[in-house]
C-alpha positions in Angstrom: 30.1 -3.2 -32.6 26.3 -2.9 -32.7 24.3 -3.1 -29.4 21.7 -5.2 -31.2 21.7 -8.9 -32.2 20.0 -7.8 -35.5 20.8 -4.4 -36.9 19.7 -3.4 -40.4 20.3 -0.1 -42.2 18.0 1.2 -44.9 17.1 -2.4 -45.9 15.2 -2.3 -49.2 13.9 -5.0 -51.5 12.3 -4.5 -54.8 10.6 -7.1 -57.1 10.6 -5.3 -60.4 8.7 -2.0 -59.8 7.1 -3.4 -56.6 8.8 -2.2 -53.4 8.3 -5.0 -50.8 10.6 -3.5 -48.1 11.7 0.1 -48.0 14.4 1.7 -45.8 13.9 -0.6 -42.8 16.2 0.0 -39.8 15.5 -3.0 -37.6 17.0 -3.0 -34.1 16.5 -6.3 -32.2 18.0 -6.3 -28.7 19.5 -9.4 -27.2 17.7 -11.6 -24.7 14.0 -10.8 -25.4 11.2 -11.4 -27.8 10.9 -9.0 -30.6 7.4 -8.9 -32.1 7.5 -8.1 -35.8 4.0 -6.9 -36.4 2.1 -6.0 -39.5 -0.8 -6.9 -41.8 -0.5 -9.7 -44.3 1.6 -8.5 -47.2 3.3 -5.7 -45.1 6.8 -7.0 -45.8 7.4 -9.2 -42.7 8.2 -12.5 -44.6 10.4 -10.7 -47.2 12.4 -9.1 -44.4 12.8 -12.4 -42.6 14.0 -14.1 -45.8 16.6 -11.4 -46.2 17.8 -11.9 -42.6 18.2 -15.6 -43.3 20.1 -15.1 -46.5 17.3 -16.8 -48.6 17.0 -13.7 -50.8 19.3 -10.8 -51.3 18.5 -7.2 -50.5 18.2 -4.6 -53.3 20.1 -2.3 -51.1 21.0 -1.7 -47.4 22.9 -3.6 -44.8 22.2 -6.5 -42.5 24.3 -7.2 -39.4 23.5 -10.1 -37.1 25.7 -10.8 -34.1 27.8 -7.8 -35.3 28.6 -9.6 -38.6 27.6 -8.7 -42.1 25.2 -11.2 -43.7 27.0 -10.6 -47.1 30.4 -11.4 -45.7 29.9 -14.0 -43.0 26.6 -15.7 -44.0 27.5 -19.3 -42.9 29.0 -18.2 -39.6 25.8 -16.3 -38.8 23.4 -19.0 -39.9 25.2 -21.5 -37.7 23.9 -19.5 -34.7 20.3 -19.1 -36.0 17.3 -21.4 -35.8 14.3 -20.6 -37.9 10.8 -21.7 -38.9 9.4 -19.8 -41.9 5.7 -20.5 -42.5 4.9 -24.2 -42.0 7.5 -26.6 -40.7 9.0 -29.2 -43.0 8.6 -32.8 -41.9 8.0 -36.4 -43.2 4.5 -37.4 -42.1 5.1 -41.2 -42.2 8.2 -40.8 -39.9 8.2 -40.3 -36.2 9.1 -37.1 -34.4 12.4 -38.6 -33.4 13.2 -39.8 -37.0 12.4 -36.3 -38.4 14.7 -34.7 -35.9 17.4 -37.3 -36.7 17.4 -36.2 -40.3 17.8 -32.6 -39.4 20.5 -33.5 -36.8 22.5 -35.3 -39.4 22.3 -32.4 -41.9 23.4 -30.0 -39.1 26.0 -32.4 -37.8 25.2 -31.8 -34.2 25.4 -34.2 -31.2 22.7 -36.9 -31.0 21.9 -35.8 -27.5 20.4 -32.7 -29.0 17.3 -34.7 -30.0 16.3 -35.5 -26.5 17.1 -32.0 -25.3 14.8 -30.3 -27.9 12.0 -32.8 -27.5 12.0 -32.0 -23.8 12.0 -28.2 -24.5 8.9 -28.5 -26.7 7.3 -31.1 -24.5 7.1 -33.9 -27.2 9.2 -36.5 -25.4 6.3 -38.7 -24.7 5.2 -38.8 -28.4 8.6 -39.0 -30.0 7.9 -42.4 -31.5 4.5 -41.4 -32.9 4.1 -40.8 -36.7 4.0 -37.0 -37.3 0.9 -37.4 -39.6 -1.0 -38.3 -36.5 0.1 -35.1 -34.7 -2.3 -32.1 -34.1 -1.3 -28.9 -35.9 -0.1 -27.5 -32.6 2.2 -30.5 -32.1 3.5 -30.2 -35.7 4.4 -26.5 -34.9 6.2 -27.5 -31.8 8.1 -30.1 -33.8 9.1 -27.4 -36.2 10.4 -25.3 -33.3 12.3 -28.3 -32.0 14.0 -28.6 -35.4 14.9 -24.9 -35.2 16.4 -25.4 -31.8 18.8 -28.2 -32.7 22.3 -27.0 -32.2 21.4 -24.5 -29.5 21.0 -21.4 -31.6 21.5 -17.9 -30.0 18.7 -16.5 -32.2 15.4 -18.0 -33.2 13.3 -16.5 -36.1 9.7 -17.6 -36.3 7.4 -16.5 -39.1 3.7 -16.6 -38.0 4.1 -19.6 -35.7 0.5 -19.6 -34.4 -1.1 -19.2 -37.8 -4.0 -21.6 -38.2 -3.9 -23.0 -34.7 -6.9 -23.5 -32.4 -7.0 -21.6 -29.1 -5.3 -24.4 -27.1 -2.6 -24.8 -29.8 -2.0 -21.0 -29.7 -1.6 -21.1 -25.9 0.9 -24.0 -26.1 3.1 -22.2 -28.7 2.8 -18.9 -26.8 4.0 -20.4 -23.5 6.8 -22.3 -25.3 8.1 -19.1 -27.0 7.9 -17.1 -23.8 10.1 -19.7 -22.0 13.0 -19.5 -24.5 14.7 -16.3 -23.5 14.1 -16.9 -19.8 15.1 -20.5 -19.6 17.6 -20.9 -22.5 18.9 -17.4 -23.2 17.6 -17.4 -26.8 16.6 -14.2 -28.5 13.4 -14.6 -30.5 12.2 -12.6 -33.5 8.6 -13.4 -34.0 6.4 -12.2 -36.9 2.7 -12.0 -36.7 -0.3 -10.1 -38.0 -2.2 -10.6 -34.7 -1.6 -7.8 -32.2 -3.1 -9.6 -29.3 -0.5 -12.4 -29.6 2.4 -10.0 -29.9 1.1 -8.1 -26.8 1.1 -11.3 -24.7 4.6 -12.4 -25.7 6.8 -9.6 -26.9 9.2 -7.4 -24.9 9.8 -5.2 -28.0 7.8 -4.5 -31.1 8.3 -3.3 -34.6 5.3 -2.3 -36.7 5.7 -2.6 -40.5 3.1 -1.5 -43.1 3.5 -1.3 -46.9 7.2 -2.2 -46.5 8.0 0.7 -44.1 8.8 0.4 -40.4 6.4 2.8 -38.7 7.1 2.1 -35.1 9.9 0.4 -33.1 10.5 0.3 -29.4 9.6 -1.6 -26.2 6.1 -2.8 -25.5 6.0 -0.2 -22.8 6.8 2.5 -25.4 3.9 1.3 -27.4 1.6 1.3 -24.4 2.7 4.8 -23.6 0.9 5.9 -26.8 -2.4 4.9 -25.2 -4.4 8.1 -24.8 -6.8 8.3 -21.9 -9.9 10.4 -21.4 -12.7 10.6 -18.8 -15.9 9.5 -20.5 -18.9 11.1 -18.8 -22.7 11.4 -18.8 -24.0 14.2 -16.7 -27.2 16.3 -16.7 -28.5 18.9 -17.5 -26.0 18.5 -20.4 -25.8 22.1 -21.5 -25.5 23.4 -18.0 -22.7 20.9 -17.3 -20.9 22.1 -20.4 -21.2 25.7 -19.3 -19.9 24.8 -15.8 -16.9 23.0 -17.2 -16.1 25.9 -19.5 -16.3 28.4 -16.6 -14.0 26.4 -14.3 -11.5 25.8 -17.1 -11.9 22.0 -17.5 -11.2 21.1 -21.2 -13.7 18.8 -22.8 -15.1 17.5 -26.0 -18.4 15.9 -26.7 -20.5 13.8 -29.0 -24.2 12.9 -29.0 -23.7 10.4 -26.1 -20.8 11.5 -24.0 -18.6 14.3 -22.7 -14.9 13.6 -22.9 -12.7 15.3 -20.3 -8.9 15.4 -20.4 -7.3 12.6 -18.2 -5.2 15.2 -16.4 -8.3 15.9 -14.3 -8.8 13.7 -11.3 -12.0 11.7 -11.9 -13.0 11.5 -8.2 -12.6 15.3 -7.8 -14.5 16.0 -11.0 -17.3 13.7 -9.9 -17.5 15.3 -6.4 -17.5 18.9 -7.8 -20.3 18.2 -10.3 -22.5 16.6 -7.6 -21.8 19.4 -5.1 -22.9 21.9 -7.8 -26.2 20.1 -8.2 -25.5 18.1 -11.4 -26.6 14.5 -11.9 -23.6 12.2 -12.9 -24.9 9.0 -14.5 -21.6 7.8 -15.8 -17.9 8.7 -15.2 -15.2 6.2 -16.3 -11.6 6.4 -17.5 -11.3 5.2 -21.1 -8.0 4.3 -22.7 -7.1 3.6 -26.4 -6.6 -0.1 -26.9 -3.4 -1.3 -28.5 -5.4 -2.3 -31.5 -6.6 1.3 -31.9 -2.9 2.5 -31.6 -1.9 -0.1 -34.2 -4.6 1.1 -36.6 -3.6 4.7 -35.9 0.1 4.0 -36.6 -0.6 2.1 -39.8 -3.2 4.6 -41.0 -6.0 2.0 -41.2 -8.7 3.8 -39.2 -12.1 2.9 -40.6 -10.9 0.3 -43.1 -12.5 -3.1 -43.3 
C-alpha cells in the first residue's frame, strides 16, 4: 500500500497534439498541506480534474487512499471534498439554504451544516443571502460545501484567487487550521509562491505539464544559496588579498561576493586589521521566488 494519500505514476494528459500533463509522479503525504505550485497554464487544474475523476488520463495511474481512481472512483470521491475554481451557489438563497441543497445531494446528517458553518466562521451570517456576501465569504462558503461529510482529503484549486488582502488572510488561516484541528489533508493549487510558502508543509512545482520539484518546504528552502555581499576598498587591493589568502569570491561593478562558508565576522575583522575599509558586509540569500524562477527556467522573463 502506498505511503501517500495521493500517488500518481507517469500521469499524462493530451488534448489532441497538446500535452497538458506529462509523466507526473505526484506524492502527497497524509496530514499536511501540499502546495501545488506553477504558473497559469502549467497543468495544475488539469491534474486536479484527473484526480477528481472529472476527466480521464491519457495514460498513467492515479491512486488515492491506496485505491485506483479507475476501479474505485465512487469510494474515493466519498472521502474527498473539493472546490475547483469558483464555488457554486445560488445567490438569492442563504448560506444555510445553499448548504442544505449540497447536504441533501450528499445525503449526510443535517448536523453537518452547523458544523461546517462553525469551521469556516459563517455561523452568524448563515441566514444572509449569499449575493450580499463578500468574495472572501463566498470562498469560505465554498470550502464549507467541500467540508460537508467530513472528508479525509480536501482539494482546492486557486482558493485565494481574486481576493483582497483581508480575504486572503481569512482563507489562509482557515486552510492552515484544517490538518491541525480536523485531521484533513489539503492539496492546494496556486500560482502565488508567497501564499504557498505561508501555508504548505510540502510543495510540488509544475511547469509546462512537467513536475520539476517535489519535497517538503524545508527541502525547497535548502536550495537557497547564500553569499556574503561586500563593499571594501581599495577594491583591487582587496581582491588581491582575498586571492592570496585563498578566499573564493566573485564580483560585479558594485559588489564582491564571497562564499558563505567563510565566517562574516572573521572576514570583516581580517580585512580591517589588514588596513582595508569595509563599507558593507551582509549575508545575502536567494529568495524562494528566485529558486522558483530557477527551477522553472523563467529567469529574466516578463
